[in-house]
C-alpha positions in Angstrom: -107.5 -1.3 109.4 -104.2 -0.6 108.7 -104.0 -1.8 112.7 -105.8 -4.8 112.4 -104.1 -5.8 109.5 -100.7 -5.5 111.3 -102.4 -7.7 114.4 -102.9 -9.7 111.7 -100.0 -10.6 111.3 -97.9 -9.9 114.5 -96.2 -13.1 116.5 -98.7 -11.9 119.4 -101.7 -12.7 117.5 -100.8 -15.9 116.1 -99.8 -17.8 119.6 -103.1 -15.8 121.3 -105.1 -17.5 118.4 -107.0 -14.7 117.5 -106.1 -13.8 113.8 -108.9 -15.7 112.4 -111.0 -13.6 114.6 -109.4 -10.3 113.6 -109.6 -11.2 110.0 -113.4 -11.6 109.6 -113.3 -8.6 112.4 -111.2 -6.6 109.6 -113.8 -7.7 106.7 -116.9 -6.9 108.6 -115.5 -3.5 109.4 -114.5 -2.9 105.4 -117.9 -3.4 104.4 -119.3 -1.1 106.7 -116.6 1.8 105.8 -118.1 1.1 102.0 -121.1 3.1 103.2 -120.1 5.6 106.0 -119.8 8.1 103.3 -123.4 8.1 102.3 -124.5 7.9 105.7 -122.5 10.7 106.2 -124.1 12.4 103.7 -127.8 11.5 104.6 -127.9 12.1 108.5 -128.4 15.6 107.6 -132.7 14.4 107.2 -132.6 11.2 109.0 -132.5 10.8 112.9 -132.2 7.2 112.4 -129.0 7.2 110.7 -127.4 9.7 112.5 -127.8 7.9 115.6 -126.8 4.8 113.5 -123.4 6.8 113.3 -123.0 7.5 116.6 -123.4 3.9 117.7 -120.5 3.6 115.3 -118.6 6.0 116.5 -118.6 4.7 120.0 -117.6 1.0 118.6 -114.8 2.5 116.8 -113.4 4.0 120.0 -113.6 0.4 122.0 -112.3 -1.0 119.0 -109.2 1.7 119.1 -108.9 0.8 122.8 -108.6 -2.6 121.8 -105.6 -2.3 119.8 -103.4 0.3 122.0 -103.9 -2.7 124.2 -103.1 -5.2 122.6 -99.9 -3.2 120.8 -99.1 -1.3 124.0 -100.1 -3.0 127.2 -99.6 -6.7 127.0 -96.5 -8.4 126.0 -95.1 -12.3 124.6 -94.4 -12.7 129.0 -98.5 -11.9 129.2 -99.6 -14.5 127.4 -101.6 -16.0 130.1 -104.1 -12.9 129.4 -104.9 -14.3 126.3 -107.8 -15.7 127.3 -109.3 -12.0 128.6 -107.8 -10.7 125.5 -110.1 -13.3 123.4 -113.3 -12.8 125.2 -113.1 -9.1 124.8 -112.5 -9.5 120.9 -115.8 -11.7 121.1 -118.0 -9.2 122.6 -116.3 -6.6 120.1 -117.0 -8.5 117.5 -120.5 -9.2 118.1 -121.5 -5.5 118.2 -119.8 -4.7 115.3 -122.3 -7.5 113.6 -125.2 -5.8 115.3 -124.0 -2.6 113.6 -123.0 -4.2 110.6 -126.4 -5.6 110.3 -128.3 -2.7 111.0 -127.0 -0.6 107.9 -129.2 -2.7 105.3 -132.4 -0.8 106.5 -131.0 2.7 105.5 -130.3 1.5 101.9 -126.8 3.0 101.7 -124.9 2.7 99.0 -121.1 2.1 98.7 -119.2 4.8 97.8 -115.6 5.5 97.9 -114.3 8.2 100.6 -113.7 11.4 98.3 -116.4 10.8 95.6 -118.8 13.2 95.8 -122.5 13.1 94.6 -123.5 16.0 92.3 -127.4 16.1 93.0 -126.4 17.3 96.9 -125.5 20.4 95.6 -127.8 20.9 93.1 -130.0 23.8 95.5 -126.5 25.9 95.1 -127.2 26.4 91.6 -126.8 29.8 90.8 -128.1 32.9 88.4 -127.2 36.5 87.9 -130.7 37.8 88.9 -130.9 39.8 92.2 -133.9 39.7 94.0 -134.6 43.3 95.4 -138.1 42.9 95.4 -138.5 41.8 98.8 -134.8 41.4 100.5 -132.5 44.2 100.5 -128.9 43.7 100.4 -127.1 45.2 103.2 -123.7 46.1 104.3 -122.0 45.0 100.4 -121.9 48.6 99.2 -118.2 49.2 99.8 -117.3 45.2 98.7 -119.2 46.0 95.0 -118.0 49.4 94.6 -114.1 48.3 95.2 -114.5 45.7 92.3 -116.7 48.0 90.1 -114.1 50.4 90.0 -111.7 48.0 89.2 -113.6 46.5 86.5 -114.5 49.6 84.9 -111.7 52.0 85.3 -108.6 49.9 86.0 -108.0 46.9 84.0 -110.0 48.6 80.8 -107.1 49.0 78.9 -105.6 45.6 79.5 -105.4 43.2 76.5 -105.5 40.3 78.2 -108.3 39.0 80.2 -108.6 40.0 83.9 -109.5 37.1 86.8 -110.5 38.6 90.1 -111.6 35.9 92.8 -113.9 36.5 95.4 -112.9 34.5 98.5 -115.3 33.6 101.5 -117.0 30.7 103.3 -120.5 29.2 102.0 -123.2 31.8 103.3 -120.8 34.9 103.5 -122.5 36.3 100.2 -120.3 35.5 97.4 -122.9 35.2 95.1 -124.8 38.2 96.3 -121.5 40.5 95.8 -121.4 39.0 92.0 -124.8 39.7 91.3 -124.5 43.5 92.6 -121.4 44.1 90.7 -123.0 42.0 87.5 -126.0 44.0 87.9 -124.2 48.0 88.6 -125.5 50.1 86.0 -122.0 51.2 85.2 -121.1 47.4 84.6 -124.3 47.2 82.3 -123.1 50.1 80.4 -119.2 49.5 80.4 -119.3 45.7 78.8 -121.1 44.9 75.6 -122.2 41.9 76.8 -122.0 40.0 80.2 -122.4 35.8 81.0 -123.5 34.2 83.8 -123.1 30.7 84.4 -122.0 28.0 87.1 -119.1 25.7 87.0 -119.2 22.4 88.3 -116.1 19.9 89.1 -117.1 17.5 86.0 -117.9 19.8 83.5 -117.7 19.1 79.6 -116.0 22.4 77.8 -118.7 22.1 75.4 -121.6 21.8 77.7 -120.0 24.7 79.2 -119.9 27.2 76.7 -122.9 26.5 75.1 -124.1 27.3 78.7 -122.5 30.5 78.4 -123.9 31.5 74.7 -127.4 30.3 76.6 -126.6 32.9 79.5 -126.0 35.4 77.0 -129.6 35.3 75.4 -131.0 35.3 78.7 -131.7 31.4 79.0 -130.9 29.8 82.4 -127.5 27.4 82.0 -128.2 23.8 83.2 -125.7 23.3 85.1 -125.4 22.6 89.0 -122.3 23.0 91.3 -120.2 26.1 91.8 -116.1 24.1 91.7 -113.8 23.9 89.7 -110.7 21.5 88.5 -107.4 23.0 87.6 -106.7 21.6 83.8 -110.4 22.4 83.0 -109.6 25.9 84.0 -106.9 26.4 81.9 -109.1 25.0 78.7 -111.7 27.3 79.7 -109.6 30.5 79.9 -108.1 29.9 76.9 -111.6 29.9 75.1 -112.6 32.9 76.4 -109.4 34.4 75.8 -110.3 35.6 72.3 -112.5 38.9 74.0 -112.2 42.5 73.3 -109.6 44.4 75.8 -111.0 44.8 78.9 -113.0 41.7 79.5 -113.3 40.6 82.7 -114.1 37.3 84.5 -115.3 37.2 88.2 -115.0 33.7 90.1 -116.3 33.2 93.6 -114.8 30.0 95.4 -114.5 29.2 98.8 -110.7 27.9 97.8 -107.7 30.3 98.0 -106.0 27.3 96.1 -108.5 27.4 93.4 -108.7 31.4 93.1 -104.3 31.3 93.0 -104.7 29.3 90.3 -107.2 31.1 88.4 -106.4 34.9 89.3 -104.8 37.8 87.5 -106.0 40.4 89.9 -105.5 40.2 93.4 -108.1 38.3 95.0 -111.3 40.2 97.0 -111.2 38.4 100.7 -114.8 38.6 101.5 -115.4 39.7 105.6 -118.0 39.4 107.6 -121.1 42.1 108.2 -121.1 44.4 111.1 -123.4 43.7 114.1 -125.9 46.7 112.9 -126.2 44.9 109.1 -126.6 41.5 110.9 -129.7 42.9 113.1 -130.8 44.5 109.8 -130.6 41.8 107.9 -132.1 39.6 110.9 -135.0 42.4 111.4 -135.9 42.0 107.8 -136.4 38.3 108.2 -137.8 38.3 111.2 -140.7 41.2 110.7 -141.3 41.2 107.0 -143.2 44.3 106.1 -145.2 44.8 109.6 -145.4 48.3 110.4 -146.0 47.1 114.1 -143.6 48.3 116.6 -141.9 45.3 118.7 -139.6 47.2 121.2 -138.5 44.1 123.5 -138.2 42.4 120.6 -136.0 44.3 118.7 -133.8 44.4 121.7 -133.5 41.0 122.1 -132.9 40.3 118.5 -129.8 42.8 118.3 -128.5 40.2 120.9 -129.2 37.4 118.7 -127.8 39.3 115.6 -125.0 39.4 117.1 -124.5 35.9 117.8 -124.6 35.7 113.5 -120.5 36.6 113.9 -121.0 38.6 110.8 -122.5 35.9 108.5 -125.3 36.7 106.6 -126.8 33.5 106.0 -126.7 33.0 109.7 -128.6 36.3 110.0 -131.5 35.1 107.3 -132.0 31.6 109.0 -132.2 33.0 112.8 -134.6 35.6 111.2 -136.6 33.2 109.4 -136.6 30.8 112.5 -138.2 33.8 114.3 -140.9 34.9 111.2 -143.9 33.8 113.0 -142.6 34.1 116.8 -143.9 37.4 118.5 -143.5 35.9 121.9 -140.6 37.2 124.3 -139.8 33.8 125.4 -139.3 32.3 122.2 -136.7 35.1 121.0 -135.7 34.7 124.4 -135.0 30.8 123.7 -132.8 31.4 120.9 -130.7 34.3 122.4 -129.5 31.8 125.1 -129.3 28.8 123.2 -126.2 28.1 121.6 -127.0 27.8 117.9 -126.9 24.2 117.9 -128.3 23.9 121.2 -131.6 24.2 119.4 -134.0 22.0 119.3 -134.4 19.5 117.0 -136.4 20.5 114.6 -134.1 23.8 114.1 -130.8 22.7 114.6 -130.5 22.9 110.9 -130.5 26.8 110.6 -127.4 26.7 109.1 -127.5 23.8 106.6 -125.1 25.4 104.3 -122.7 25.3 107.1 -122.9 21.6 107.7 -122.7 21.7 103.7 -119.4 22.6 103.7 -118.4 19.9 106.1 -119.5 17.6 104.2 -117.9 18.6 100.9 -114.5 18.0 103.1 -112.8 14.5 103.0 -112.9 12.0 105.8 -109.5 12.8 107.4 -110.3 17.0 107.0 -113.7 16.4 108.6 -112.1 14.5 111.8 -109.6 17.3 112.4 -112.4 19.7 111.4 -114.0 18.7 114.2 -111.2 18.1 116.3 -110.6 21.7 116.9 -113.6 22.5 118.0 -111.9 21.1 121.6 -110.2 24.7 121.4 -112.0 27.5 123.1 -113.9 29.7 120.8 -111.3 32.4 119.6 -108.9 30.7 120.5 -105.7 31.0 118.6 -104.3 27.7 117.0 -100.7 26.3 115.7 -99.9 24.7 112.7 -98.5 21.9 115.3 -102.0 21.4 116.5 -103.6 20.2 113.6 -100.5 19.4 111.5 -99.2 21.6 108.7 -100.8 19.8 105.4 -104.3 19.6 107.2 -104.0 23.3 108.2 -103.0 24.3 104.5 -105.7 22.7 103.5 -108.3 24.1 105.8 -106.6 27.4 105.1 -107.0 27.2 101.6 -111.0 26.1 102.2 -111.4 29.3 104.0 -112.7 26.9 107.4 -108.9 28.8 108.8 -107.7 31.1 108.5 -104.1 33.3 109.3 -104.7 36.0 112.6 -102.8 39.0 110.8 -102.7 40.2 114.1 -100.1 37.4 115.3 -97.1 35.4 113.2 -97.8 33.6 109.9 -98.2 30.3 112.2 -101.0 31.6 114.2 -104.7 30.4 113.0 -108.1 31.6 113.9 -111.2 30.1 113.4 -114.8 31.5 112.4 -117.0 31.4 115.5 -119.9 30.3 113.5 -117.5 26.9 112.3 -116.1 26.5 115.5 -120.0 26.2 116.6 -120.4 23.7 113.6 -117.5 21.3 114.6 -118.5 21.6 118.3 -121.6 20.4 117.5 -120.2 17.5 115.3 -117.4 16.5 118.3 -120.3 16.2 120.7 -122.0 13.7 118.0 -118.7 11.8 117.5 -117.8 12.1 121.7 -120.8 11.8 124.0 -119.9 12.6 127.6 -119.5 9.2 128.2 -116.3 9.4 126.3 -114.8 12.2 128.0 -112.7 10.0 130.3 -111.2 7.8 127.5 -107.4 7.6 127.2 -108.1 8.0 123.6 -108.6 11.5 124.1 -106.4 13.7 122.3 -106.2 17.3 123.8 -108.8 18.8 126.3 -110.5 22.1 126.3 -113.3 23.8 128.4 -115.0 27.1 126.8 -116.7 27.9 130.3 -114.3 26.9 132.4 -113.4 30.8 134.2 -115.0 28.8 137.4 -113.3 25.8 137.2 -111.4 25.0 141.0 -109.7 21.4 140.1 -108.7 19.3 137.5 -110.1 15.3 137.5 -107.3 13.6 139.8 -106.9 10.9 137.5 -106.3 13.1 134.5 -102.1 11.4 134.3 -103.9 8.0 133.1 -105.4 10.2 129.7 -101.9 8.5 128.6 -102.5 9.9 125.2 -103.8 13.5 126.0 -101.3 16.5 123.7 -102.9 19.9 124.6 -104.2 21.3 127.6 -105.3 24.5 127.8 -105.9 26.4 131.2 -105.4 30.3 130.4 -108.6 30.8 131.6 -108.9 28.7 134.1 -108.7 31.4 136.7 -110.0 29.9 139.7 -108.2 27.1 139.4 -106.5 26.1 142.9 -103.8 23.4 141.6 -102.6 20.5 139.7 -103.6 17.1 139.8 -101.4 14.9 141.1 -98.3 13.1 138.7 -99.4 15.5 135.7 -95.8 14.6 134.7 -97.1 10.8 133.6 -98.9 12.7 130.6 -96.0 11.6 128.3 -97.8 12.7 125.1 -98.4 16.1 126.5 -97.3 19.1 124.1 -99.1 22.0 125.5 -100.0 22.7 129.1 -100.7 26.7 129.3 -100.6 26.7 132.8 -98.6 25.2 135.9 -99.3 25.7 139.4 -96.4 24.8 141.9 -98.3 22.8 144.4 -96.7 22.2 148.6 -96.4 18.4 147.8 -95.0 15.7 146.5 -96.2 15.3 142.5 -97.5 18.7 142.0 -94.2 20.6 142.2 -92.0 21.5 139.6 -90.2 18.5 138.6 -93.3 17.0 137.5 -92.6 19.1 134.7 -89.3 17.5 134.3 -90.0 15.0 131.0 -93.1 17.1 129.6 -92.2 18.1 126.4 -93.9 21.1 126.0 -94.4 24.1 123.4 -96.3 27.1 123.0 -96.9 29.0 125.8 -96.0 28.4 129.8 -97.5 30.5 132.4 -95.9 28.6 136.1 -97.9 30.0 139.3 -96.9 30.4 142.7 -93.3 29.9 142.7 -93.3 31.2 146.0 -94.2 27.7 147.5 -90.5 26.5 146.0 -88.5 26.0 149.1 -85.4 24.9 147.2 -84.1 26.2 144.2 -82.5 23.0 143.6 -86.6 22.1 142.9 -86.5 24.8 140.4 -83.8 22.9 138.2 -85.8 19.9 137.8 -88.2 21.9 135.8 -86.2 21.5 133.0 -87.0 24.4 131.2 -83.9 24.8 129.3 -84.5 22.0 127.3 -88.4 22.3 126.2 -86.6 23.8 122.6 -90.4 24.1 121.6 -91.5 26.8 124.5 -92.4 30.3 122.4 -94.2 31.9 125.6 -92.9 32.2 129.4 -94.2 33.7 132.7 -93.3 33.6 136.3 -95.3 34.1 138.3 -94.5 34.2 142.5 -98.0 34.2 143.7 -100.8 36.7 143.1 -102.4 37.7 146.7 -99.3 39.8 147.9 -98.4 37.8 150.6 -95.3 37.0 149.2 -94.6 40.5 149.1 -94.0 40.2 152.8 -90.7 38.4 152.2 -88.0 41.3 153.5 -85.1 38.1 155.4 -82.2 38.3 152.9 -82.1 34.5 152.7 -85.6 34.9 151.1 -84.0 37.1 148.5 -81.4 34.8 147.5 -83.9 31.8 147.4 -85.8 33.9 144.8 -82.5 34.4 142.8 -81.1 31.7 143.1 -84.2 30.1 141.5 -84.8 32.2 138.4 -81.2 31.4 137.8 -82.2 27.8 138.2 -85.3 28.3 135.6 -83.0 29.5 132.5 -85.6 28.3 129.5 -84.4 27.5 126.3 -82.4 29.9 123.4 -85.6 29.4 121.2 -88.0 31.7 123.9 -89.3 34.3 122.3 -91.7 36.3 124.6 -91.0 36.3 128.6 -92.6 37.7 131.6 -91.9 37.7 135.3 -94.5 39.3 138.6 -93.9 39.2 141.9 -90.1 38.2 141.8 -88.3 39.5 145.0 -84.7 39.3 144.1 -82.6 41.9 143.6 -81.0 41.5 140.1 -82.2 39.2 137.2 -79.8 35.7 136.3 -76.7 35.7 134.0 -78.9 34.1 131.5 -81.1 36.1 130.7 -78.7 38.4 128.8 -76.3 36.6 128.1 -76.2 36.1 124.5 -72.6 35.1 123.5 -71.8 31.7 122.6 -70.5 29.6 125.7 -72.5 27.6 127.5 -74.1 29.4 130.2 -77.0 29.9 127.9 -78.7 32.6 125.9 -82.1 34.3 124.4 -81.1 35.0 121.1 -85.1 35.3 119.9 -86.2 36.9 123.0 -88.6 39.7 121.6 -90.6 40.9 124.3 -90.2 41.0 127.8 -92.3 41.9 130.6 -91.5 43.1 134.5 -94.7 43.7 136.9 -94.2 43.9 140.3 -90.7 43.3 141.1 -90.5 45.4 144.3 -86.7 45.0 144.8 -85.4 44.7 141.8 -82.7 47.9 141.1 -81.2 46.8 137.4 -82.0 44.5 134.9 -78.2 44.2 133.6 -76.2 44.8 136.4 -72.4 44.3 137.8 -72.9 40.9 138.7 -73.7 39.5 135.4 -70.7 41.1 133.7 -68.5 39.3 136.7 -69.3 36.0 135.1 -65.7 35.6 134.2 -66.5 35.5 130.5 -65.0 38.4 129.0 -67.5 39.0 125.8 -70.7 38.3 128.0 -71.2 41.6 128.0 -70.8 42.4 124.4 -74.2 41.8 123.3 -76.9 41.5 126.0 -80.5 41.3 124.8 -79.9 41.4 120.8 -83.3 40.7 120.0 -85.7 42.1 122.6 -87.6 44.9 120.5 -90.7 45.3 123.3 -90.3 46.2 126.7 -92.4 46.4 129.7 -91.7 47.6 132.8 -94.6 47.8 135.5 -94.9 48.7 139.4 -91.1 48.3 140.1 -90.8 50.6 142.8 -86.8 50.3 143.9 -85.6 50.1 139.6 -83.1 52.8 139.8 -81.7 52.4 135.8 -81.9 49.4 133.2 -78.0 48.8 133.3 -76.0 50.0 136.0 -73.8 52.4 135.7 -70.5 51.0 135.8 -71.2 48.0 134.2 -72.5 50.6 131.1 -69.2 51.6 130.1 -68.6 48.1 129.0 -72.0 47.4 126.7 -72.1 47.7 123.5 -74.5 46.9 122.0 -76.8 46.1 125.0 -81.0 46.5 123.7 -79.5 47.3 120.4 -82.8 45.9 118.5 -85.2 47.9 121.3 -88.0 49.3 119.4 -90.7 50.0 122.4 -90.7 50.5 125.8 -93.5 50.6 128.4 -93.0 52.4 131.6 -95.0 52.7 134.5 -94.7 53.2 138.2 -91.3 53.2 138.3 -90.4 56.4 139.9 -86.6 56.3 140.3 -86.2 55.4 136.8 -83.4 56.9 135.1 -83.2 56.4 131.3 -79.4 56.2 129.7 -79.3 58.5 126.5 -81.9 57.6 124.2 -79.9 58.5 121.0 -77.0 56.4 121.1 -78.5 53.4 123.7 -81.8 52.6 121.5 -81.1 53.7 118.2 -84.3 51.7 117.0 -86.5 53.2 119.6 -89.3 55.2 118.1 -92.4 54.6 120.8 -91.9 55.6 124.0 -94.9 55.3 126.8 -93.7 57.0 130.4 -94.6 59.8 132.7 -94.3 63.2 132.4 -91.6 63.2 135.1 -89.6 60.9 132.8 -90.0 62.5 129.7 -88.4 65.4 131.4 -85.4 64.0 132.2 -84.8 63.1 128.2 -82.5 65.5 126.1 -83.4 67.1 123.0 -81.4 64.4 120.8 -83.0 61.7 122.9 -86.9 63.1 122.0 -85.8 63.5 118.2 -86.2 59.8 116.9 -89.4 59.5 118.2 -92.4 58.5 116.3 -94.8 57.4 118.5 -95.0 59.1 122.4 -97.8 58.0 124.8 -97.6 60.2 128.2 -99.0 58.9 131.5 -99.5 61.6 134.5 -100.1 60.1 137.4 -101.2 61.0 140.9 -97.6 61.3 142.4 -96.5 63.9 139.8 -99.4 66.1 140.9 -97.4 68.6 142.5 -95.8 69.5 139.2 -97.4 71.4 136.5 -99.2 68.5 134.6 -98.6 69.5 131.6 -95.6 68.6 128.7 -92.7 71.2 128.7 -92.8 73.4 125.2 -89.2 72.8 125.1 -90.0 69.1 124.7 -92.4 69.4 122.1 -89.8 71.4 120.3 -87.7 68.2 120.1 -90.1 65.9 118.6 -90.1 67.1 115.3 -90.5 63.6 113.6 -93.2 62.6 116.0 -96.3 61.2 114.4 -98.1 59.7 117.4 -99.3 61.3 120.5 -101.1 60.0 122.9 -102.1 62.0 126.5 -103.6 60.8 129.6 -103.9 59.9 133.0 -104.5 57.2 134.9 -106.1 58.7 137.6 -108.2 62.2 138.5 -104.6 64.2 137.8 -105.5 67.6 136.7 -104.0 67.8 133.2 -103.6 70.4 130.8 -102.2 71.1 126.8 -99.7 73.9 126.8 -100.8 76.6 124.8 -97.7 77.3 122.8 -95.2 74.2 121.9 -98.1 72.0 119.5 -97.3 74.3 116.5 -93.7 72.0 116.2 -95.2 69.0 115.9 -95.1 69.4 112.3 -95.1 65.8 111.6 -97.7 64.8 113.7 -100.6 62.3 112.1 -102.6 60.9 114.7 -103.2 62.8 118.2 -105.1 61.1 121.2 -106.5 62.8 124.5 -108.1 61.0 127.0 -109.3 60.8 130.5 -108.1 64.9 131.4 -111.0 66.1 133.5 -109.6 70.0 133.5 -109.1 70.1 130.1 -112.0 72.6 128.2 -110.5 73.4 124.6 -107.2 72.2 122.9 -104.3 74.9 122.5 -104.4 77.1 119.0 -101.5 75.9 117.7 -102.9 72.9 116.8 -104.2 74.3 114.0 -101.1 74.4 112.4 -100.5 71.0 112.1 -101.5 70.3 108.5 -100.6 66.3 108.8 -102.6 65.7 111.3 -105.4 63.3 110.3 -107.2 62.0 113.4 -107.9 62.9 116.4 -109.5 61.1 119.6 -111.0 62.7 122.3 -112.6 60.8 125.2 -113.4 61.0 128.9 -113.3 65.1 129.0 -116.1 65.8 131.2 -115.2 69.4 130.9 -115.4 69.8 127.6 -118.2 72.4 126.0 -117.9 72.5 122.3 -115.7 71.0 119.5 -112.5 72.6 120.0 -112.0 75.6 117.4 -108.9 74.5 116.3 -109.8 71.9 114.5 -111.7 73.9 112.1 -108.4 75.3 110.7 -107.6 71.5 109.9 -110.2 71.3 106.8 -107.4 69.6 104.2 -106.1 67.4 106.6 -108.4 65.9 109.1 -109.8 62.5 108.0 -111.1 60.8 111.3 -112.6 62.6 114.2 -113.4 60.5 117.4 -115.9 61.8 120.2 -116.1 59.6 123.3 -117.2 60.3 126.9 -118.1 64.1 126.3 -120.5 64.4 128.9 -121.1 68.1 128.7 -120.7 68.5 124.9 -123.9 69.9 123.9 -123.7 70.5 119.7 -121.9 70.7 116.9 -121.0 74.0 115.3 -122.0 75.3 112.0 -118.4 75.7 111.3 -118.4 71.5 111.4 -119.3 71.6 107.5 -116.1 72.8 107.0 -114.0 70.1 107.4 -114.1 69.0 104.0 -111.6 66.0 103.8 -113.5 64.3 107.5 -113.9 60.7 106.0 -114.6 59.3 109.8 -117.0 60.7 112.2 -117.3 58.7 115.5 -120.0 60.2 118.6 -120.2 58.0 121.5 -121.6 58.6 124.8 -122.4 62.4 124.4 -126.2 62.9 125.4 -126.5 66.7 125.6 -125.8 66.6 121.4 -129.7 66.8 120.1 -129.4 67.6 116.4 -126.5 67.7 113.2 -126.3 71.1 111.7 -126.9 71.6 108.1 -123.7 72.2 107.3 -122.9 68.7 107.4 -124.2 68.5 104.4 -121.3 70.0 103.0 -119.2 67.4 104.0 -119.1 65.4 101.0 -116.4 62.9 101.8 -117.8 61.5 104.9 -118.4 57.7 104.4 -119.0 56.9 107.7 -121.0 58.1 110.2 -121.3 56.5 114.1 -124.0 57.6 116.4 -123.9 56.0 119.6 -125.2 56.6 123.7 -126.9 60.2 122.8 -130.6 59.6 122.7 -131.5 62.7 121.2 -129.8 62.5 118.0 -130.3 59.0 117.8 -133.8 59.7 117.6 -133.5 62.6 114.9 -130.9 60.3 112.9 -133.4 57.5 112.5 -134.0 56.1 109.1 -137.8 56.3 109.0 -138.6 59.9 110.4 -135.7 60.9 111.6 -135.6 64.8 111.8 -132.2 64.8 110.6 -132.0 61.5 108.5 -132.2 64.2 105.1 -128.9 65.7 106.5 -127.4 62.3 106.3 -128.5 60.3 103.0 -125.2 61.2 101.5 -123.0 59.4 103.7 -122.9 55.7 102.8 -122.0 53.8 105.5 -124.4 54.7 109.2 -124.7 53.6 112.6 -127.3 54.8 114.3 -127.7 52.8 117.8 -130.9 53.0 119.4 -130.3 54.0 123.0 -134.2 53.1 123.8 
């Protein structure tokens, strides 16, 4: 409408005579807009209204294109086109009149876009009674225990009222958790009075207090919805602040901003259920109290439960969907369908999630649907959907920040992604895919994609193109550089002909991640300079790959090596780069710009935190004499100043990180390096770690490289992973006692092989690892027993044993760690035949994992003495699984005291 108003007053409209027509156009559009909100709400239960909205949506795209044509394609010099323009306006106007007339038969009411009908949420009225007569609550014991402990033990002496919010998306079980806590016997006994009440947006304070009194009198409060307003909250808080010492309030909400307003205690963020609990919930809903077994249906059902992504609502809905179906074809139909591709009568299995969508403002709904174009599970950046919008979606628990990434990376729940995808599919029918007003493009099943559309350059408004999963993509469409709006291009494959070369990147203002493949096809280093990477200030991660098929490695001539070196010099990125990866580069040295951090104009990478160098067959040094002889006396002062992680893999000729004659002049090279990974670098000699890499705490390297380090080098390491490689098999495949004696600060030790090396551990020396907390032993074909010295490691709390084909019994030294060992994980131990009786002496053990140990047939009686054991997981152990079955397992009584049990079913 804003664009239409501008166009009506525009000189172009006055000259072409379309102004009056556009006024009528705008008026009709306004009348349609007034009922869109009501139509959005009613389409849930009305297919005709849904179809009407689809027509309207298609028409909006046509209007949008028409406006783009007016503003962007025609000028005053092209008035000869006015007849054509007028014809198009008349055609679109007629379509709009037809759509507007059709709305009358739906009896839609006019309402503001932010207005929300109260009656929509009436079905969400909640009560304090937890219905346990039939359905059981799964997987919320730990959440309830934590909250009950806070209320009963931690804040019971607080003079001011304590407020603890529970945050989570709709359908995750916030109300169920609140009911569990509300009805817990300890809560009932601890508080003199308990009150349960629902709070709505438009609540009246007197009505609410009346409802609270009625709740105390065990009467049902006459209120509907669950949200609240800030000013009303503060008024309510004054009323309830007169409670006794230790008084508490639990609030459930989808909105983080509401929780932040109300809370006096840290919010409890409710996460999804495990796959096992989802299956238990789905099974209960699907089979009810039936005693008959359906093993084939259960096998399918477990796969269906995995689609629930931890959301109880989804598990219950799918279980209910399968309630009276006992044919495999019906269950397979659900398993093989995407949730939103079910038949029409079944496609509302998640009504609460749809209601969550319809409670968003129109702008948020559009942005929520927009998220569907990103691949499921892929991270989002705030720039993709706008910072303000992101903040709002995070507060509503629709997006969440990725805890494993930086604070700007967001992720969307898979089920919410499915919902967004279903909405997007309705908004953009297949015929619209080629439209020039598409803002982003991606596909979820694109690993077999070999080519992109040839005319992709016409998508002039395309902003994001994600290709990282397109493993089969052979090349780029011609002239992709014409996509001037493009901001994300995750993969670029260099072609051999015009329109597909590096110069296509020259004018693109790209950000995020970019990986350039087949740089071996570039014949002239000047072509590399045309990529203009140095001006792309928003790039954070850059990958350069000279070829994946090995043909490039056949280059051996001096001229070819020189081309690669000059090309890499020309591919200098902007200093803002944080992650840099190089693969299959054939040059002997790296360019000046990679390590230069001075203020001269040669360039610098002051923000580079992570670098990976792989399959650089000719590289001998990361920093060498050529870099230092750059004409600037300061160029060597500080190189790689921000680098924290360095990975070196398959570099057969690398000798040192820094060329020896240069090292004396480098005062602060790699000054912030914390992690170093070295694999298949047989000639590499590391400098003294204690003086060169003072912050290094994690090292992954071969035993041969480890043995070359001094005692002082090893002293500061806290995390060490030792890899035994085949070429070292002539040596003693163990870690030397002298090495172990120097690792006095080591907290984490991982030892394993990359092949079939006969690895063993030293009988002596482990007792010197007095700070060791975690020990991981992986893929050691000859290992039978752990060294006796382990019994002296009184801080050791985690032990993992994996892929040890000759280990026949649980290592005896572990029985001496009864006061420290908290987690024992045993995976792929095919000869492990039993658990010893002394196992019960591990009284501090909290977690026990037994995977793929098929010879273990039973649990020892002594396991009942392990009173601190909270989690037991058994998988891939057929006999043991049978004995631990819930109903008739012979060992079930031995593990009744364990709170969280995950017993798989190998049958």
